[in-house]
Every structure is written in structure tokens, then in C-alpha cells.
C-alpha positions in Angstrom: 108.6 121.9 90.0 108.4 118.7 87.7 109.4 118.3 84.2 107.8 115.8 81.6 104.4 114.7 80.8 103.9 111.9 82.9 105.0 112.5 86.3 108.1 111.7 88.0 108.8 108.1 90.1 109.6 108.4 93.5 109.9 106.4 96.7 108.6 107.3 100.0 108.9 105.1 103.4 107.7 105.9 106.8 109.7 105.7 110.2 108.3 105.9 113.5 110.3 107.6 116.4 111.7 105.2 119.0 111.5 101.9 117.1 114.0 99.7 117.0 113.2 98.9 113.5 111.9 102.0 112.3 112.6 101.7 108.5 110.3 100.2 106.4 110.8 99.2 102.6 110.9 102.0 100.0 107.3 102.0 98.6 107.0 103.6 94.7 105.1 106.1 94.0 104.5 108.5 90.9 104.0 112.3 91.5 101.9 114.2 88.8 103.8 117.0 86.8 102.0 119.8 88.5 103.5 119.0 92.2 105.1 122.1 93.2 105.4 122.1 96.9 105.4 119.8 99.9 101.6 120.0 100.3 101.1 118.9 96.9 103.5 116.1 97.1 101.4 115.1 100.2 98.3 115.4 98.8 99.2 113.2 95.4 100.9 110.4 98.2 97.9 110.4 100.3 95.5 110.2 97.5 97.4 107.3 95.7 97.4 105.4 99.0 93.9 105.8 99.7 92.9 104.5 96.4 95.2 101.6 97.0 93.6 100.8 99.7 90.0 101.1 99.0 91.2 98.5 96.0 92.5 96.0 98.2 90.6 92.2 98.0 88.9 90.9 101.1 90.6 88.1 102.5 88.8 84.9 100.7 91.6 82.2 101.6 90.4 79.7 104.4 94.2 78.6 104.9 96.4 81.7 104.7 99.9 81.2 103.8 103.3 83.0 103.1 105.7 81.3 100.4 109.3 81.0 101.8 110.1 83.8 99.5 107.5 86.1 100.7 108.4 85.3 104.3 112.1 86.3 103.7 111.2 89.7 101.9 108.8 90.9 104.4 111.2 89.7 107.1 114.0 92.1 105.3 111.5 94.8 105.1 110.7 94.6 109.0 107.1 93.6 109.0 105.6 90.1 108.3 102.0 89.6 107.9 99.4 88.3 105.0 98.6 92.0 104.2 94.8 90.7 103.8 91.9 93.1 104.2 89.1 91.7 106.4 86.7 93.9 106.0 85.0 96.3 103.2 85.3 99.7 104.8 86.3 102.6 101.9 88.6 105.5 103.2 87.7 108.9 102.1 90.5 110.6 100.4 89.6 114.3 100.8 89.4 113.4 104.6 92.7 111.5 104.9 94.3 114.1 102.7 93.0 116.8 105.0 94.1 114.9 108.0 97.7 114.5 106.8 98.0 118.0 106.2 96.7 119.2 109.5 99.0 116.2 111.3 102.2 117.8 109.2 101.1 121.6 110.4 100.6 120.4 113.8 104.1 119.1 114.0 102.8 115.1 114.3 105.3 114.2 111.7 108.3 115.4 109.6 109.2 115.0 105.9 112.6 114.7 104.6 113.8 114.7 101.1 116.8 113.1 100.5 117.9 113.7 104.1 116.9 117.4 104.0 114.0 118.2 106.2 111.3 120.3 104.5 109.3 122.4 107.1 106.9 124.4 104.8 103.9 123.0 103.1 104.4 125.9 100.6 108.2 125.8 99.9 109.1 125.2 96.2 110.7 121.7 95.5 112.6 120.3 93.2 112.0 116.6 92.5 114.1 114.3 91.0 113.0 110.7 89.7 114.2 108.1 92.5 114.1 111.2 95.1 113.3 109.4 98.5 110.8 111.0 100.5 111.0 109.8 104.3 108.0 110.8 107.0 109.0 110.6 110.2 106.1 109.9 112.7 106.8 111.6 116.2 104.2 109.5 118.2 105.9 109.7 121.1 105.8 113.6 121.1 102.3 113.7 120.2 101.0 111.4 123.2 100.9 107.9 121.6 102.7 105.9 123.9 102.4 101.8 124.0 
């Protein structure tokens, strides 16, 4: 259970089973004070990410480029790109949350908090500032092969 009035700062990352460079950079997020279980945390993280996705700007640059610093930073994170949006479609947060929770229940991904697997959406959590959530997509086990 979280203490305090403004939520708690956490970090999360996404890994994909079977990839050579499975680790992406840590992404900072803030969980609200009322997060008590993994299901609450997933709802908060997915809702935040959908809001960020929907707020992105449409690519307007005629000659997009990355500065040497941006190129180096993205290369260290394992993914280089312009991170631009090319259409204006919005994602439905409620549908995304429902999909994320169902995918967890179906075993499509696992969640670790500080390298400890959390297997129950309703299990009580104690989350400290700086906690690291790792979402591991098990795509090879779910039939998605490339």
C-alpha cells in the first residue's frame, strides 16, 4: 500500500523473451496513492501511457533528423527512431486497460517487481519510491513469431 499524498515515483521497462537486446530504457511513472495490488498498478501505468500516446504530436518536419546526442542516447537504450506520430488516431484507455489485464490473466506477459515475479492481480503490493516494474512479453509462447 502506498503512503503519502502525491503518489510514488516508480520505473518500468518492457522485455521481450527471445530478443537479443531485450532491455529498453527505464521509463519513469507515478502511481497514485490508492494503488494496492498489481491490477491497480497495471491500470495506472496503462492509463498513463495511453494518455501520453494520445498527446503525441503529428510529425510535421520536412527533414526529420536526430542530433548526435539523441542518436547516442537512443542507441544505448537499444532502439533508434524518430518517435514521431504519423496519424492522429487515439487509443481508448478503458479498452487498453481491459486488454492489458486480460493478457496478464492469459499468461501473455509476466510482471516482476525488483526481480520478484507477481502472479496475482489482487495480491497486496508494497511499493517504495524507485521501485522497478519489469513487464516480460512472452510472445514466442503466445504464437507470435517473426
